[in-house]
C-alpha positions as CSV (number, residue, x, y, z in Angstrom):
1,M,41.4,167.4,136.7
2,A,44.7,167.1,138.5
3,L,43.5,164.2,140.6
4,R,42.5,162.3,137.4
5,S,45.8,163.0,135.8
6,F,47.7,161.9,138.9
7,T,45.6,158.7,139.2
8,W,46.2,157.8,135.6
9,W,49.9,158.3,135.8
10,F,50.1,156.6,139.2
11,V,48.6,153.4,137.7
12,M,50.8,153.6,134.6
13,G,53.9,154.2,136.7
14,S,53.1,151.2,138.9
15,L,52.5,149.0,135.9
16,M,55.7,150.1,134.2
17,T,57.6,149.4,137.4
18,L,56.1,145.9,137.6
19,S,57.0,145.3,133.9
20,V,60.6,146.4,134.5
21,L,60.9,144.1,137.5
22,M,59.5,141.2,135.5
23,V,61.9,141.8,132.6
24,Q,64.9,142.1,134.9
25,G,64.4,138.9,136.8
26,G,61.2,137.1,135.7
27,I,58.3,136.4,138.0
28,R,59.8,133.3,139.5
29,D,63.0,135.0,140.4
30,L,61.1,137.9,141.9
31,W,58.9,135.6,143.9
32,E,61.5,133.1,145.2
33,G,64.6,135.3,144.9
34,T,66.8,136.3,147.8
35,Q,65.1,138.5,150.4
36,P,66.6,140.7,153.1
37,A,66.8,139.2,156.6
38,G,63.7,138.9,158.6
39,D,60.2,137.6,158.1
40,T,58.9,140.5,156.0
41,N,56.4,139.3,153.4
42,V,57.3,139.5,149.7
43,F,54.2,141.6,149.1
44,V,55.7,144.4,151.2
45,Y,58.7,144.6,148.9
46,F,56.5,144.5,145.8
47,G,54.1,147.0,147.3
48,T,56.7,149.5,148.3
49,T,58.4,149.2,144.9
50,L,55.2,149.6,143.0
51,L,54.1,152.5,145.2
52,G,57.3,154.3,144.6
53,G,57.1,153.9,140.9
54,G,53.5,155.1,140.9
55,L,54.2,158.1,143.1
56,L,57.2,159.1,140.9
57,A,55.1,159.0,137.7
58,G,52.2,160.7,139.4
59,C,54.2,163.5,140.8
60,I,56.1,164.1,137.6
61,A,52.7,164.3,135.8
62,L,51.5,166.9,138.2
63,V,54.7,169.0,137.8
64,M,54.5,168.7,134.0
65,N,50.9,169.7,134.1
66,R,51.7,172.7,136.3
67,L,54.5,173.8,134.0
68,R,52.2,173.6,131.0
């Protein structure tokens, strides 16, 4: 049960993070905007941001489920 809850909230957190990024700058600005120095791929930045949002939502869901 906890894994299903974590997975659901992980996906929802990732989608909400993506939607906030798109509202803030739009997809074109996100894709072609300024990037830190180096040859790191834009997918790495998207991936780490979405992973962070998903982990945050999933962990909060687990804590709230535990408190209940």
